[in-house]
C-alpha positions in Angstrom: -82.9 -20.9 49.8 -85.4 -22.3 52.3 -85.7 -18.8 53.8 -86.5 -17.4 50.3 -89.2 -20.0 49.8 -90.8 -19.1 53.1 -90.6 -15.4 52.2 -92.5 -16.1 49.0 -95.0 -18.3 50.8 -95.4 -15.7 53.5 -96.1 -13.1 50.8 -98.8 -15.2 49.3 -100.3 -15.7 52.7 -100.1 -12.0 53.6 -101.8 -11.0 50.3 -104.4 -13.8 50.5 -107.3 -11.7 52.1 -107.2 -9.1 49.3 -107.2 -11.7 46.5 -110.3 -12.4 44.3 -112.0 -15.7 44.7 -110.3 -17.1 41.6 -106.9 -15.8 42.8 -107.4 -17.4 46.2 -107.8 -20.8 44.5 -104.5 -20.3 42.7 -102.8 -19.2 46.0 -104.1 -22.3 47.8 -102.8 -24.6 45.0 -99.3 -23.0 45.0 -99.0 -23.2 48.7 -99.8 -26.9 48.6 -98.2 -27.8 45.3 -95.5 -25.2 44.6 -93.2 -27.8 43.1 -95.6 -28.7 40.4 -96.9 -25.1 39.8 -93.4 -23.9 39.1 -93.2 -25.8 35.9 -96.7 -25.0 34.6 -97.6 -22.3 32.1 -100.2 -19.8 33.1 -102.7 -21.5 30.9 -101.9 -24.9 32.4 -102.1 -23.6 36.0 -105.4 -22.0 35.2 -106.7 -25.2 33.7 -105.6 -27.2 36.7 -107.3 -25.1 39.3 -110.3 -24.1 37.1 -109.7 -20.4 36.4 -108.8 -18.4 33.3 -105.3 -17.7 32.2 -105.8 -14.0 32.7 -106.7 -14.6 36.3 -103.4 -16.3 36.8 -101.6 -13.3 35.3 -103.5 -10.9 37.5 -102.6 -13.1 40.5 -98.9 -12.7 39.7 -99.4 -8.9 39.4 -101.2 -8.8 42.7 -98.2 -10.3 44.4 -96.0 -7.6 42.9 -94.5 -9.5 40.0 -94.3 -7.9 36.5 -96.0 -11.0 35.0 -96.6 -14.7 35.5 -93.2 -15.7 34.0 -91.4 -13.7 36.7 -93.4 -15.5 39.5 -92.8 -18.8 37.8 -89.1 -18.2 37.6 -89.0 -17.3 41.3 -90.7 -20.6 42.1 -88.4 -22.6 39.9 -85.3 -21.0 41.5 -86.7 -21.9 44.9 -87.5 -25.6 44.3 -85.3 -27.0 41.6 -82.6 -28.1 43.9 -85.1 -29.8 46.1 -86.8 -31.9 43.5 -86.3 -35.7 43.8 -86.1 -37.8 40.7 -89.6 -39.1 41.4 -90.9 -35.5 41.5 -89.1 -34.7 38.3 -90.9 -37.6 36.5 -94.3 -36.4 37.8 -93.6 -32.8 36.6 -92.4 -34.0 33.2 -95.9 -35.2 32.4 -96.8 -31.5 32.0 -93.6 -30.6 30.1 -93.2 -33.5 27.6 -95.3 -34.4 24.6 -95.2 -38.1 25.1 -96.1 -38.6 21.4 -93.0 -36.6 20.4 -90.4 -36.6 23.2 -87.6 -36.0 20.7 -89.1 -32.6 19.7 -89.9 -31.7 23.4 -86.4 -32.3 24.6 -84.6 -30.7 21.7 -86.7 -27.6 21.9 -86.0 -27.3 25.6 -82.3 -27.7 25.0 -82.4 -25.0 22.3 -84.1 -22.7 24.7 -81.4 -23.5 27.4 -78.7 -22.4 24.9 -80.6 -19.3 23.9 -81.0 -18.2 27.5 -77.4 -19.0 28.3 -76.2 -16.8 25.4 -78.3 -13.9 26.8 -77.2 -14.4 30.4 -73.5 -15.0 30.0 -71.2 -12.2 31.0 -68.6 -11.9 28.3 -66.2 -10.0 30.5 -66.3 -12.7 33.2 -65.8 -15.3 30.5 -62.6 -13.5 29.2 -61.4 -13.2 32.8 -61.8 -17.0 33.3 -59.8 -17.7 30.1 -56.9 -15.5 31.4 -57.0 -17.2 34.8 -56.8 -20.6 33.1 -53.7 -19.5 31.1 -51.8 -18.0 34.0 -52.7 -20.6 36.7 -49.8 -22.5 38.3 -52.1 -25.6 38.6 -55.6 -26.2 37.5 -58.0 -28.5 39.3 -61.4 -29.4 37.8 -64.1 -30.6 40.3 -67.6 -32.0 39.7 -69.5 -35.1 40.6 -72.7 -37.0 39.8 -74.1 -36.1 36.3 -71.6 -33.2 36.0 -68.7 -35.6 36.1 -69.2 -36.2 32.4 -68.5 -32.6 31.4 -65.8 -32.3 34.0 -63.9 -35.2 32.2 -64.6 -33.5 28.8 -63.1 -30.2 30.0 -60.2 -32.0 31.6 -59.5 -34.0 28.4 -59.2 -31.0 26.1 -57.4 -28.7 28.5 -54.8 -31.5 29.0 -54.1 -31.4 25.3 -53.4 -27.6 25.5 -51.8 -27.3 29.0 -49.6 -29.5 31.2 -50.9 -28.5 34.6 -54.5 -29.8 34.6 -55.9 -32.3 37.0 -59.4 -33.7 37.2 -60.4 -34.4 40.8 -62.3 -37.6 40.9 -63.8 -40.1 43.4 -61.5 -43.0 43.9 -59.0 -44.5 46.3 -58.0 -41.0 47.6 -60.5 -38.5 49.0 -61.1 -35.3 47.1 -59.5 -33.3 49.9 -56.4 -35.4 49.6 -56.3 -34.6 45.9 -56.7 -30.9 46.7 -54.1 -31.1 49.5 -51.5 -28.8 47.9 -54.0 -26.3 46.4 -53.1 -22.8 47.2 -52.3 -19.3 46.0 -51.6 -19.2 42.2 -53.8 -22.2 41.6 -57.2 -22.3 39.9 -60.1 -24.6 40.9 -63.0 -25.0 38.5 -66.1 -26.4 40.1 -69.1 -27.6 38.0 -72.5 -28.5 39.4 -76.1 -28.0 38.5 -79.3 -28.9 40.4 -79.4 -31.0 42.4 -76.1 -29.5 43.5 -73.4 -31.9 44.7 -72.5 -31.1 48.3 -69.0 -32.5 47.7 -68.4 -30.0 44.9 -69.5 -27.1 47.1 -67.2 -28.3 49.9 -64.3 -28.6 47.5 -64.7 -25.0 46.4 -64.9 -23.8 49.9 -61.8 -25.8 50.8 -59.9 -24.2 47.9 -61.1 -20.7 48.5 -60.0 -21.0 52.2 -56.5 -21.8 50.9 -56.4 -18.7 48.7 -56.8 -20.4 45.3 -58.8 -18.7 42.6 -62.2 -20.4 42.2 -64.4 -20.6 39.1 -68.0 -21.8 39.4 -69.8 -23.1 36.3 -73.4 -23.4 37.4 -76.9 -22.3 36.6 -77.5 -19.3 38.8 -75.8 -16.7 41.0 -78.0 -18.2 43.8 -76.2 -21.5 43.3 -74.3 -22.6 46.5 -71.2 -22.8 44.3 -71.3 -19.1 43.5 -70.9 -18.1 47.1 -67.4 -19.6 47.1 -66.3 -18.4 43.7 -64.3 -15.5 42.4 -65.8 -15.9 38.9 -69.2 -17.5 38.1 -70.2 -18.6 34.6 -73.9 -19.1 34.2 -75.4 -21.8 31.9 -79.1 -22.6 31.8 -79.9 -26.2 32.7 -83.7 -26.4 33.1 -84.6 -30.0 33.1 -87.4 -31.5 31.1 -87.6 -34.8 33.0 -85.5 -36.8 35.5 -82.5 -36.3 33.1 -80.3 -33.3 33.8 -80.0 -31.0 30.8 -76.3 -30.4 30.3 -76.4 -29.2 26.7 -75.9 -25.5 27.5 -73.2 -26.2 30.1 -71.3 -28.3 27.6 -71.7 -25.6 24.9 -70.2 -23.1 27.4 -67.3 -25.5 28.2 -66.7 -25.9 24.4 -66.4 -22.1 24.2 -63.9 -22.1 27.0 -61.8 -24.7 25.4 -61.8 -23.0 22.1 -61.0 -19.6 23.7 -58.0 -21.0 25.5 -56.9 -22.8 22.3 -57.0 -19.5 20.4 -54.5 -18.1 22.8 -52.2 -21.1 22.5 -52.3 -21.8 18.7 -48.7 -22.8 18.4 -48.8 -25.2 21.3 -51.9 -26.8 20.0 -50.5 -27.2 16.5 -47.3 -28.9 17.8 -49.3 -31.1 20.2 -51.6 -32.4 17.5 -48.8 -33.0 15.1 -47.2 -35.3 17.7 -50.5 -36.9 18.5 -51.3 -37.6 14.9 -48.1 -39.6 14.6 -48.8 -41.5 17.8 -52.4 -42.2 16.8 -51.2 -43.5 13.4 -48.5 -45.6 14.9 -50.7 -47.3 17.5 -53.9 -47.5 15.5 -55.9 -45.4 17.9 -58.5 -44.6 15.2 -60.1 -46.9 12.7 -58.6 -46.7 9.2 -61.6 -45.8 7.0 -60.0 -46.7 3.7 -58.9 -50.0 5.1 -62.4 -50.8 6.3 -63.8 -49.9 2.9 -61.6 -52.6 1.3 -62.7 -55.4 3.7 
């Protein structure tokens, strides 16, 4: 990824002499502040450096991009895994309407789901469902903020299947938990920028032992993808220091439902048993009883 960044920076430097005066100002700003420029609209970038929006668009064209959004996407792909939380907060000043953060965040999450729906490969999705159903053992791996959706996936798959294990940080190391992984097993790794190095290592470990590997991540350029047999893409563009996991969770919901549709009889029997257990042990609050209090 660092090499890709240097390639883009080198491209800007190579084209610099032929740029117009206004375009050179843009180039200098990007070379110094590419982390901030990546999340600015063309209008905002132009306003920041003192040129018109059309000059920004022509600058992108001069570099060989079809438009500014393509250049912006390239910059985002290059730097999003390198941003610290402090940098995210600084950038969020340009992305969030501080008067209405609710609207800003929800709109961004809606866009993440929309892009995910466009990007997702339906055939790969179906292949992953089949791999889940035929796997001897299923291990689900993911740390940091992704741990929440790892637990969610593990919780529901455990209701459908009896061979699911969530790999977690605890007394035993992750490699000890993956000790017996091998051919016939399936390992599902989940991570989004900033990618967890432990998750990447777990997928490499599993792949080296001939297990099938599924990566749920944000891009085919993700370090998880290089160790995966199947990669499911979910958009996770952040708005601030908080990772946006709305689209990844929606994708995982779809996976659970798809597996459930293949195991309808098992699910029906499981939930009939669970309902009796929940009732007997008062797992859920009794609404009618509460109303009478």
